[in-house]
SEZA-262528 format. One record per residue (C-alpha): residue number from 1; residue in three letters; x, y, z. Coordinates in nm, 3 decimals, padded with zeros to 5 digits. Layout:
+------+------+---------+---------+---------+
: resi : resn :       x :       y :       z :
+------+------+---------+---------+---------+
:  NUM :  ALA :       X :       Y :       Z :
...
+------+------+---------+---------+---------+
This chain:
+------+------+---------+---------+---------+
: resi : resn :       x :       y :       z :
+------+------+---------+---------+---------+
:    1 :  MET :  00.000 :  00.000 :  00.000 :
:    2 :  LYS :  00.191 :  00.300 : -00.130 :
:    3 :  GLY :  00.006 :  00.548 :  00.088 :
:    4 :  GLN :  00.174 :  00.420 :  00.404 :
:    5 :  PHE :  00.514 :  00.539 :  00.284 :
:    6 :  PRO :  00.598 :  00.913 :  00.323 :
:    7 :  VAL :  00.781 :  00.931 : -00.009 :
:    8 :  GLU :  00.837 :  01.307 :  00.009 :
:    9 :  LYS :  01.024 :  01.262 :  00.336 :
:   10 :  PHE :  01.230 :  00.980 :  00.187 :
:   11 :  LYS :  01.380 :  01.208 : -00.079 :
:   12 :  ASN :  01.638 :  01.354 :  00.158 :
:   13 :  ILE :  01.742 :  01.020 :  00.308 :
:   14 :  GLU :  02.036 :  00.818 :  00.177 :
:   15 :  THR :  01.925 :  00.478 :  00.051 :
:   16 :  PRO :  01.909 :  00.193 :  00.119 :
:   17 :  PHE :  01.752 :  00.218 :  00.464 :
:   18 :  TYR :  01.506 :  00.036 :  00.686 :
:   19 :  TYR :  01.173 :  00.201 :  00.753 :
:   20 :  TYR :  00.965 :  00.086 :  01.050 :
:   21 :  ASN :  00.595 :  00.149 :  01.092 :
:   22 :  THR :  00.581 :  00.186 :  01.471 :
:   23 :  ASP :  00.201 :  00.215 :  01.473 :
:   24 :  LEU :  00.177 : -00.132 :  01.321 :
:   25 :  LEU :  00.440 : -00.266 :  01.559 :
:   26 :  ARG :  00.244 : -00.137 :  01.858 :
:   27 :  GLU : -00.084 : -00.273 :  01.722 :
:   28 :  THR :  00.080 : -00.613 :  01.672 :
:   29 :  LEU :  00.217 : -00.610 :  02.027 :
:   30 :  THR : -00.121 : -00.506 :  02.169 :
:   31 :  THR : -00.288 : -00.799 :  01.992 :
:   32 :  LEU : -00.017 : -01.045 :  02.093 :
:   33 :  ALA : -00.027 : -00.942 :  02.458 :
:   34 :  ALA : -00.408 : -00.958 :  02.473 :
:   35 :  GLU : -00.426 : -01.306 :  02.318 :
:   36 :  ALA : -00.150 : -01.444 :  02.544 :
:   37 :  LYS : -00.313 : -01.296 :  02.852 :
:   38 :  LYS : -00.630 : -01.500 :  02.792 :
:   39 :  TYR : -00.439 : -01.811 :  02.900 :
:   40 :  ASP : -00.177 : -01.654 :  03.129 :
:   41 :  TYR :  00.093 : -01.744 :  02.878 :
:   42 :  HIS :  00.439 : -01.587 :  02.910 :
:   43 :  VAL :  00.594 : -01.436 :  02.597 :
:   44 :  HIS :  00.966 : -01.376 :  02.538 :
:   45 :  TYR :  01.053 : -01.185 :  02.221 :
:   46 :  ALA :  01.318 : -01.360 :  02.008 :
:   47 :  VAL :  01.584 : -01.091 :  01.986 :
:   48 :  LYS :  01.755 : -01.256 :  01.691 :
:   49 :  ALA :  01.471 : -01.140 :  01.464 :
:   50 :  ASN :  01.554 : -00.773 :  01.512 :
:   51 :  ALA :  01.778 : -00.619 :  01.779 :
:   52 :  ASN :  01.742 : -00.254 :  01.680 :
:   53 :  HIS :  01.757 : -00.067 :  02.011 :
:   54 :  ARG :  01.439 :  00.133 :  01.954 :
:   55 :  ILE :  01.247 : -00.174 :  01.837 :
:   56 :  LEU :  01.357 : -00.358 :  02.150 :
:   57 :  SER :  01.259 : -00.064 :  02.370 :
:   58 :  ILE :  00.907 : -00.056 :  02.222 :
:   59 :  ILE :  00.864 : -00.433 :  02.266 :
:   60 :  ARG :  00.979 : -00.410 :  02.627 :
:   61 :  GLU :  00.701 : -00.157 :  02.696 :
:   62 :  TYR :  00.443 : -00.433 :  02.640 :
:   63 :  GLY :  00.576 : -00.654 :  02.916 :
:   64 :  LEU :  00.747 : -00.918 :  02.704 :
:   65 :  GLY :  01.058 : -01.099 :  02.817 :
:   66 :  ALA :  01.354 : -01.166 :  02.588 :
:   67 :  ASP :  01.469 : -01.485 :  02.418 :
:   68 :  CYS :  01.843 : -01.452 :  02.351 :
:   69 :  VAL :  02.088 : -01.674 :  02.163 :
:   70 :  SER :  02.415 : -01.495 :  02.242 :
:   71 :  GLY :  02.583 : -01.292 :  02.511 :
:   72 :  GLY :  02.553 : -00.990 :  02.285 :
:   73 :  GLU :  02.176 : -01.035 :  02.268 :
:   74 :  ILE :  02.158 : -01.062 :  02.647 :
:   75 :  GLN :  02.336 : -00.727 :  02.671 :
:   76 :  ALA :  02.116 : -00.572 :  02.402 :
:   77 :  ALA :  01.805 : -00.682 :  02.593 :
:   78 :  LEU :  01.939 : -00.544 :  02.920 :
:   79 :  ASP :  02.037 : -00.217 :  02.751 :
:   80 :  ALA :  01.680 : -00.185 :  02.620 :
:   81 :  GLY :  01.539 : -00.227 :  02.969 :
:   82 :  PHE :  01.428 : -00.590 :  02.971 :
:   83 :  PRO :  01.443 : -00.730 :  03.325 :
:   84 :  SER :  01.694 : -01.011 :  03.364 :
:   85 :  SER :  01.417 : -01.216 :  03.529 :
:   86 :  GLY :  01.247 : -01.238 :  03.187 :
:   87 :  ILE :  01.554 : -01.340 :  02.983 :
:   88 :  VAL :  01.596 : -01.695 :  02.853 :
:   89 :  PHE :  01.922 : -01.796 :  02.686 :
:   90 :  ALA :  01.924 : -02.062 :  02.414 :
:   91 :  GLY :  02.182 : -02.176 :  02.161 :
:   92 :  VAL :  02.374 : -02.491 :  02.076 :
:   93 :  GLY :  02.716 : -02.329 :  02.127 :
:   94 :  LYS :  02.723 : -02.105 :  02.435 :
:   95 :  ALA :  03.074 : -01.979 :  02.511 :
:   96 :  ASP :  03.196 : -01.960 :  02.870 :
:   97 :  TRP :  03.184 : -01.580 :  02.875 :
:   98 :  GLU :  02.824 : -01.588 :  02.754 :
:   99 :  ILE :  02.721 : -01.835 :  03.023 :
:  100 :  ASN :  02.900 : -01.621 :  03.282 :
:  101 :  SER :  02.712 : -01.317 :  03.157 :
:  102 :  GLY :  02.385 : -01.500 :  03.210 :
:  103 :  LEU :  02.491 : -01.609 :  03.558 :
:  104 :  ASP :  02.616 : -01.264 :  03.656 :
:  105 :  ASN :  02.290 : -01.105 :  03.544 :
:  106 :  ASN :  02.074 : -01.370 :  03.713 :
:  107 :  ILE :  01.875 : -01.447 :  03.400 :
:  108 :  PHE :  01.559 : -01.654 :  03.425 :
:  109 :  CYS :  01.676 : -01.968 :  03.247 :
:  110 :  PHE :  01.935 : -02.136 :  03.026 :
:  111 :  ASN :  01.780 : -02.354 :  02.754 :
:  112 :  VAL :  02.034 : -02.638 :  02.744 :
:  113 :  GLU :  02.104 : -02.856 :  02.440 :
:  114 :  SER :  02.352 : -03.126 :  02.549 :
:  115 :  ILE :  02.512 : -03.311 :  02.840 :
:  116 :  PRO :  02.850 : -03.137 :  02.786 :
:  117 :  GLU :  02.674 : -02.800 :  02.811 :
:  118 :  LEU :  02.509 : -02.906 :  03.138 :
:  119 :  HIS :  02.849 : -02.993 :  03.282 :
:  120 :  VAL :  02.998 : -02.657 :  03.177 :
:  121 :  ILE :  02.710 : -02.453 :  03.319 :
:  122 :  ASN :  02.730 : -02.655 :  03.640 :
:  123 :  GLU :  03.103 : -02.589 :  03.670 :
:  124 :  LEU :  03.076 : -02.217 :  03.597 :
:  125 :  ALA :  02.780 : -02.174 :  03.833 :
:  126 :  ALA :  02.965 : -02.359 :  04.110 :
:  127 :  ALA :  03.262 : -02.126 :  04.070 :
:  128 :  LYS :  03.027 : -01.836 :  04.145 :
:  129 :  ALA :  02.850 : -02.020 :  04.427 :
:  130 :  LYS :  02.529 : -02.001 :  04.227 :
:  131 :  VAL :  02.265 : -02.247 :  04.108 :
:  132 :  ALA :  02.169 : -02.207 :  03.743 :
:  133 :  SER :  01.810 : -02.261 :  03.638 :
:  134 :  VAL :  01.794 : -02.468 :  03.319 :
:  135 :  ALA :  01.537 : -02.605 :  03.078 :
:  136 :  LEU :  01.616 : -02.897 :  02.851 :
:  137 :  ARG :  01.574 : -02.816 :  02.484 :
:  138 :  ILE :  01.427 : -03.135 :  02.347 :
:  139 :  ASN :  01.422 : -03.225 :  01.980 :
:  140 :  PRO :  01.064 : -03.350 :  01.945 :
:  141 :  GLU :  01.095 : -03.501 :  01.596 :
:  142 :  VAL :  00.813 : -03.284 :  01.467 :
:  143 :  ASN :  00.826 : -03.173 :  01.103 :
:  144 :  ALA :  00.746 : -02.801 :  01.080 :
:  145 :  ASN :  00.683 : -02.820 :  00.702 :
:  146 :  THR :  00.899 : -02.515 :  00.636 :
:  147 :  HIS :  01.222 : -02.439 :  00.446 :
:  148 :  HIS :  01.494 : -02.692 :  00.532 :
:  149 :  HIS :  01.732 : -02.415 :  00.640 :
:  150 :  ILE :  01.491 : -02.300 :  00.912 :
:  151 :  THR :  01.370 : -02.639 :  01.033 :
:  152 :  THR :  01.510 : -02.714 :  01.380 :
:  153 :  GLY :  01.301 : -02.993 :  01.533 :
:  154 :  LEU :  01.424 : -03.304 :  01.348 :
:  155 :  LYS :  01.686 : -03.557 :  01.459 :
:  156 :  GLU :  01.915 : -03.448 :  01.174 :
:  157 :  ASN :  01.930 : -03.088 :  01.301 :
:  158 :  LYS :  02.211 : -02.965 :  01.523 :
:  159 :  PHE :  01.971 : -02.830 :  01.784 :
:  160 :  GLY :  01.834 : -02.992 :  02.095 :
:  161 :  ILE :  01.848 : -03.322 :  02.280 :
:  162 :  ASN :  01.711 : -03.613 :  02.079 :
:  163 :  LEU :  01.428 : -03.815 :  02.231 :
:  164 :  ASP :  01.640 : -04.131 :  02.246 :
:  165 :  GLN :  01.901 : -03.939 :  02.451 :
:  166 :  LEU :  01.659 : -03.788 :  02.701 :
:  167 :  ASP :  01.680 : -04.063 :  02.963 :
:  168 :  GLY :  02.058 : -04.036 :  02.966 :
:  169 :  VAL :  02.034 : -03.662 :  03.027 :
:  170 :  LEU :  01.782 : -03.707 :  03.307 :
:  171 :  ASP :  02.013 : -03.962 :  03.469 :
:  172 :  VAL :  02.298 : -03.708 :  03.481 :
:  173 :  ILE :  02.111 : -03.409 :  03.622 :
:  174 :  PRO :  02.081 : -03.522 :  03.988 :
:  175 :  SER :  02.462 : -03.529 :  04.015 :
:  176 :  LEU :  02.497 : -03.166 :  03.905 :
:  177 :  THR :  02.455 : -02.974 :  04.229 :
:  178 :  SER :  02.479 : -02.626 :  04.072 :
:  179 :  ILE :  02.202 : -02.698 :  03.822 :
:  180 :  ARG :  01.828 : -02.673 :  03.887 :
:  181 :  LEU :  01.599 : -02.823 :  03.624 :
:  182 :  ILE :  01.295 : -02.597 :  03.595 :
:  183 :  GLY :  01.157 : -02.669 :  03.249 :
:  184 :  ILE :  01.158 : -02.822 :  02.906 :
:  185 :  HIS :  01.191 : -02.624 :  02.587 :
:  186 :  PHE :  01.116 : -02.677 :  02.218 :
:  187 :  HIS :  01.160 : -02.488 :  01.894 :
:  188 :  ILE :  01.064 : -02.681 :  01.582 :
:  189 :  GLY :  01.137 : -02.419 :  01.317 :
:  190 :  SER :  01.051 : -02.082 :  01.171 :
:  191 :  GLN :  00.793 : -01.933 :  00.932 :
:  192 :  ILE :  00.537 : -02.201 :  01.021 :
:  193 :  LEU :  00.191 : -02.140 :  00.875 :
:  194 :  ASP :  00.046 : -02.489 :  00.914 :
:  195 :  LEU : -00.083 : -02.491 :  01.274 :
:  196 :  ASP : -00.112 : -02.869 :  01.264 :
:  197 :  ALA :  00.264 : -02.876 :  01.330 :
:  198 :  PHE :  00.197 : -02.720 :  01.669 :
:  199 :  LYS : -00.078 : -02.975 :  01.739 :
:  200 :  SER :  00.181 : -03.247 :  01.677 :
:  201 :  LEU :  00.419 : -03.069 :  01.915 :
:  202 :  CYS :  00.155 : -03.069 :  02.188 :
:  203 :  SER :  00.100 : -03.441 :  02.137 :
:  204 :  ARG :  00.472 : -03.511 :  02.167 :
:  205 :  LEU :  00.495 : -03.298 :  02.479 :
:  206 :  ARG :  00.225 : -03.504 :  02.648 :
:  207 :  GLU :  00.438 : -03.814 :  02.585 :
:  208 :  ILE :  00.745 : -03.644 :  02.731 :
:  209 :  GLN :  00.549 : -03.529 :  03.036 :
:  210 :  ASP :  00.452 : -03.891 :  03.098 :
:  211 :  ARG :  00.818 : -03.996 :  03.083 :
:  212 :  LEU :  00.905 : -03.732 :  03.340 :
:  213 :  LEU :  00.613 : -03.828 :  03.566 :
:  214 :  ASN :  00.732 : -04.190 :  03.561 :
:  215 :  ARG :  01.048 : -04.055 :  03.723 :
:  216 :  GLN :  00.846 : -03.849 :  03.972 :
:  217 :  MET :  00.970 : -03.536 :  03.796 :
:  218 :  ILE :  00.749 : -03.233 :  03.740 :
:  219 :  VAL :  00.896 : -02.925 :  03.575 :
:  220 :  GLU :  00.756 : -02.580 :  03.648 :
:  221 :  HIS :  00.787 : -02.435 :  03.298 :
:  222 :  ILE :  00.698 : -02.551 :  02.947 :
:  223 :  ASN :  00.846 : -02.341 :  02.666 :
:  224 :  PHE :  00.707 : -02.404 :  02.317 :
:  225 :  GLY :  00.953 : -02.168 :  02.146 :
:  226 :  GLY :  00.838 : -01.965 :  01.849 :
:  227 :  GLY :  00.794 : -02.027 :  01.478 :
:  228 :  LEU :  00.465 : -01.863 :  01.380 :
:  229 :  GLY :  00.498 : -01.727 :  01.027 :
:  230 :  ILE :  00.377 : -01.414 :  00.851 :
:  231 :  ASP :  00.211 : -01.352 :  00.514 :
:  232 :  TYR :  00.489 : -01.235 :  00.284 :
:  233 :  GLU :  00.262 : -01.228 : -00.020 :
:  234 :  HIS : -00.011 : -01.008 :  00.131 :
:  235 :  PRO :  00.154 : -00.785 :  00.392 :
:  236 :  ASP : -00.132 : -00.533 :  00.396 :
:  237 :  ARG : -00.418 : -00.783 :  00.394 :
:  238 :  ASN : -00.262 : -00.979 :  00.682 :
:  239 :  ALA : -00.053 : -00.722 :  00.861 :
:  240 :  ILE : -00.098 : -00.884 :  01.203 :
:  241 :  PRO : -00.050 : -01.260 :  01.240 :
:  242 :  ASP : -00.335 : -01.473 :  01.371 :
:  243 :  PHE : -00.218 : -01.492 :  01.732 :
:  244 :  LYS : -00.570 : -01.588 :  01.836 :
:  245 :  SER : -00.568 : -01.917 :  01.645 :
:  246 :  TYR : -00.204 : -01.979 :  01.733 :
:  247 :  PHE : -00.256 : -01.968 :  02.110 :
:  248 :  GLU : -00.589 : -02.152 :  02.082 :
:  249 :  VAL : -00.404 : -02.452 :  01.939 :
:  250 :  PHE : -00.191 : -02.484 :  02.251 :
:  251 :  HIS : -00.481 : -02.413 :  02.486 :
:  252 :  LYS : -00.692 : -02.685 :  02.324 :
:  253 :  HIS : -00.421 : -02.947 :  02.283 :
:  254 :  PHE : -00.205 : -02.906 :  02.591 :
:  255 :  LYS : -00.327 : -02.883 :  02.949 :
:  256 :  PRO : -00.048 : -02.779 :  03.187 :
:  257 :  LEU : -00.015 : -02.951 :  03.519 :
:  258 :  THR : -00.108 : -02.766 :  03.836 :
:  259 :  ASN :  00.111 : -02.455 :  03.878 :
:  260 :  GLN :  00.291 : -02.528 :  03.551 :
:  261 :  GLN :  00.358 : -02.215 :  03.344 :
:  262 :  VAL :  00.365 : -02.197 :  02.963 :
:  263 :  HIS :  00.607 : -01.984 :  02.761 :
:  264 :  PHE :  00.648 : -01.878 :  02.396 :
:  265 :  GLU :  00.930 : -01.712 :  02.200 :
:  266 :  PRO :  00.790 : -01.532 :  01.892 :
:  267 :  GLY :  01.018 : -01.318 :  01.680 :
:  268 :  ARG :  00.927 : -01.284 :  01.313 :
:  269 :  SER :  00.555 : -01.264 :  01.392 :
:  270 :  VAL :  00.618 : -00.966 :  01.621 :
:  271 :  VAL :  00.831 : -00.746 :  01.395 :
:  272 :  GLY :  00.822 : -00.891 :  01.042 :
:  273 :  GLN :  00.544 : -00.684 :  00.886 :
:  274 :  SER :  00.643 : -00.356 :  01.051 :
:  275 :  GLY :  00.967 : -00.315 :  00.855 :
:  276 :  SER :  01.045 : -00.243 :  00.489 :
:  277 :  LEU :  01.375 : -00.201 :  00.309 :
:  278 :  ILE :  01.364 :  00.115 :  00.099 :
:  279 :  SER :  01.594 :  00.133 : -00.203 :
:  280 :  ARG :  01.639 :  00.350 : -00.510 :
:  281 :  VAL :  01.658 :  00.230 : -00.869 :
:  282 :  LEU :  02.007 :  00.297 : -01.004 :
:  283 :  TYR :  01.949 :  00.176 : -01.358 :
:  284 :  VAL :  01.697 : -00.003 : -01.575 :
:  285 :  LYS :  01.907 : -00.238 : -01.784 :
:  286 :  GLU :  01.772 : -00.388 : -02.104 :
:  287 :  GLY :  01.885 : -00.749 : -02.150 :
:  288 :  SER :  01.836 : -00.966 : -02.453 :
:  289 :  PHE :  01.525 : -01.130 : -02.310 :
:  290 :  LYS :  01.435 : -00.931 : -01.999 :
:  291 :  LYS :  01.464 : -00.604 : -01.812 :
:  292 :  PHE :  01.667 : -00.563 : -01.497 :
:  293 :  ALA :  01.580 : -00.309 : -01.229 :
:  294 :  VAL :  01.917 : -00.252 : -01.062 :
:  295 :  LEU :  01.876 : -00.125 : -00.704 :
:  296 :  ASP :  02.122 :  00.036 : -00.467 :
:  297 :  ALA :  02.025 : -00.226 : -00.207 :
:  298 :  GLY :  02.181 : -00.569 : -00.225 :
:  299 :  PHE :  02.199 : -00.889 : -00.029 :
:  300 :  THR :  02.428 : -00.709 :  00.212 :
:  301 :  ASP :  02.116 : -00.521 :  00.325 :
:  302 :  LEU :  01.860 : -00.803 :  00.299 :
:  303 :  ILE :  02.012 : -01.148 :  00.263 :
:  304 :  ARG :  01.699 : -01.363 :  00.294 :
:  305 :  PRO :  01.630 : -01.403 : -00.081 :
:  306 :  ALA :  01.991 : -01.510 : -00.147 :
:  307 :  LEU :  02.017 : -01.730 :  00.163 :
:  308 :  TYR :  01.672 : -01.893 :  00.174 :
:  309 :  GLU :  01.531 : -01.819 : -00.172 :
:  310 :  ALA :  01.283 : -01.615 :  00.031 :
:  311 :  TYR :  01.007 : -01.407 : -00.125 :
:  312 :  HIS :  00.951 : -01.041 : -00.040 :
:  313 :  LYS :  00.673 : -00.842 : -00.204 :
:  314 :  MET :  00.820 : -00.546 : -00.392 :
:  315 :  GLU :  00.648 : -00.220 : -00.478 :
:  316 :  ASN :  00.752 :  00.085 : -00.678 :
:  317 :  ILE :  00.619 :  00.347 : -00.439 :
:  318 :  THR :  00.714 :  00.635 : -00.671 :
:  319 :  SER :  00.558 :  00.536 : -01.002 :
:  320 :  GLU :  00.200 :  00.512 : -01.127 :
:  321 :  GLU :  00.311 :  00.386 : -01.469 :
:  322 :  PRO :  00.165 :  00.062 : -01.608 :
:  323 :  LEU :  00.309 : -00.262 : -01.476 :
:  324 :  GLU :  00.623 : -00.398 : -01.637 :
:  325 :  THR :  00.819 : -00.713 : -01.562 :
:  326 :  TYR :  01.172 : -00.698 : -01.420 :
:  327 :  ASP :  01.438 : -00.907 : -01.259 :
:  328 :  VAL :  01.510 : -00.700 : -00.950 :
:  329 :  VAL :  01.878 : -00.718 : -00.862 :
:  330 :  GLY :  02.135 : -00.542 : -00.648 :
:  331 :  PRO :  02.488 : -00.408 : -00.703 :
:  332 :  ILE :  02.683 : -00.682 : -00.524 :
:  333 :  CYS :  02.936 : -00.871 : -00.734 :
:  334 :  GLU :  02.763 : -01.206 : -00.688 :
:  335 :  SER :  02.508 : -01.371 : -00.916 :
:  336 :  SER :  02.296 : -01.456 : -00.610 :
:  337 :  ASP :  02.236 : -01.085 : -00.550 :
:  338 :  CYS :  01.885 : -01.102 : -00.685 :
:  339 :  PHE :  01.570 : -01.005 : -00.493 :
:  340 :  GLY :  01.329 : -01.156 : -00.741 :
:  341 :  LYS :  01.283 : -01.269 : -01.101 :
:  342 :  ALA :  00.991 : -01.176 : -01.327 :
:  343 :  VAL :  00.862 : -00.921 : -01.075 :
:  344 :  ASP :  00.575 : -00.697 : -01.185 :
:  345 :  LEU :  00.637 : -00.335 : -01.085 :
:  346 :  ASN :  00.492 : -00.005 : -01.194 :
:  347 :  GLY :  00.721 :  00.115 : -01.472 :
:  348 :  ALA :  01.056 :  00.192 : -01.312 :
:  349 :  GLY :  01.304 :  00.470 : -01.378 :
:  350 :  ARG :  01.625 :  00.593 : -01.222 :
:  351 :  GLY :  01.566 :  00.729 : -00.873 :
:  352 :  ASP :  01.234 :  00.553 : -00.811 :
:  353 :  PHE :  01.185 :  00.417 : -00.461 :
:  354 :  ILE :  01.134 :  00.042 : -00.433 :
:  355 :  ALA :  00.995 : -00.094 : -00.107 :
:  356 :  LEU :  01.083 : -00.453 : -00.015 :
:  357 :  ARG :  00.807 : -00.543 :  00.225 :
:  358 :  SER :  00.790 : -00.768 :  00.532 :
:  359 :  ALA :  01.156 : -00.705 :  00.610 :
:  360 :  GLY :  01.127 : -00.624 :  00.979 :
:  361 :  ALA :  01.255 : -00.969 :  01.079 :
:  362 :  TYR :  01.595 : -01.104 :  00.976 :
:  363 :  GLY :  01.660 : -00.794 :  00.767 :
:  364 :  GLU :  01.853 : -00.519 :  00.939 :
:  365 :  ILE :  01.994 : -00.761 :  01.198 :
:  366 :  MET :  02.156 : -00.977 :  00.925 :
:  367 :  ALA :  02.301 : -00.688 :  00.724 :
:  368 :  MET :  02.673 : -00.704 :  00.652 :
:  369 :  GLN :  02.956 : -00.506 :  00.494 :
:  370 :  TYR :  03.064 : -00.735 :  00.211 :
:  371 :  ASN :  03.209 : -00.530 : -00.078 :
:  372 :  CYS :  03.296 : -00.272 :  00.195 :
:  373 :  ARG :  02.940 : -00.140 :  00.188 :
:  374 :  LYS :  02.784 :  00.073 :  00.458 :
:  375 :  LEU :  02.531 : -00.082 :  00.690 :
:  376 :  PRO :  02.178 :  00.048 :  00.627 :
:  377 :  LYS :  02.036 :  00.297 :  00.876 :
:  378 :  ALA :  01.692 :  00.274 :  01.035 :
:  379 :  TYR :  01.411 :  00.532 :  01.038 :
:  380 :  PHE :  01.079 :  00.523 :  01.218 :
:  381 :  SER :  00.734 :  00.640 :  01.110 :
:  382 :  ASP :  00.678 :  00.837 :  01.430 :
:  383 :  LEU :  01.013 :  01.018 :  01.413 :
:  384 :  LEU :  01.024 :  01.130 :  01.048 :
+------+------+---------+---------+---------+
């Protein structure tokens, strides 16, 4: 929807840049918080989706915790005002300094992925005369039916403790005196639109709960991770994900035990639709069989199409000319620097603004300086 972009104000801004619609972000957060509150669910925002300081500060205002996967993300969350009591720390390869950061800041929980990691956390916590709260990240063998690069819940993935290893892990824990098991954690993948995958996760969790109960073990916290997708094809029609149906799945298919608390870690669904990458057309190049719209943005600014073959809706927000078909490419010296082939855009000319939509998640945070390019800056609808 071209009208949402203040094109006149863009004319004095160096492109490419990220533009965030903070009204939409706040509306999304309001909806998310209201739907989670119906069931007393706890929500931790997945910082890896977007760690822009202002974005984090806005999210923190709505009472969310933070899901972090590095020591740097823990610090970013703290800097944005998230309480340490709401920070969970996941990741298959936590370095000692990162674990120590979590211990020093008294974070809520470490989501642990292996026996060696349990031993390291136990050792580091003991050295500080502390007891670390941990949840076991279990690989539930649930197919998320998403891109293979963002599937995380299968035995072949590097993440989590496989089901056939769980008993061995549970046998070890009682000997680790500086560890306190408080929960179990899952994350089966990202950009999940088929809610049946979450029904399967609930079914698997019930089986795991039974295994724990057979050992007279009851954990206080169940963390289902994140994964809810967004509509990349229709960002205006479906600007806010269907959090209502998402949480209803878990409410209907999983009944927590008495005093057991349920947690979620959404990322993309919180910020994805609020951000767009704004770029200018440098050239329209006539090929032998096609036209190329050459932008000043490249995969250094938005890597998802090159990395995942991901789709982003593109709009010429300057032109009202009839539609023409282009391959939309960037300036990077790599053939993979292509945002889309056979893309229909209003007739493009040099200097036109092209908006790459639904770029609020895994856009700015994944930008890099290959070809010695500048990192894109961020601008906000309420500050322009």
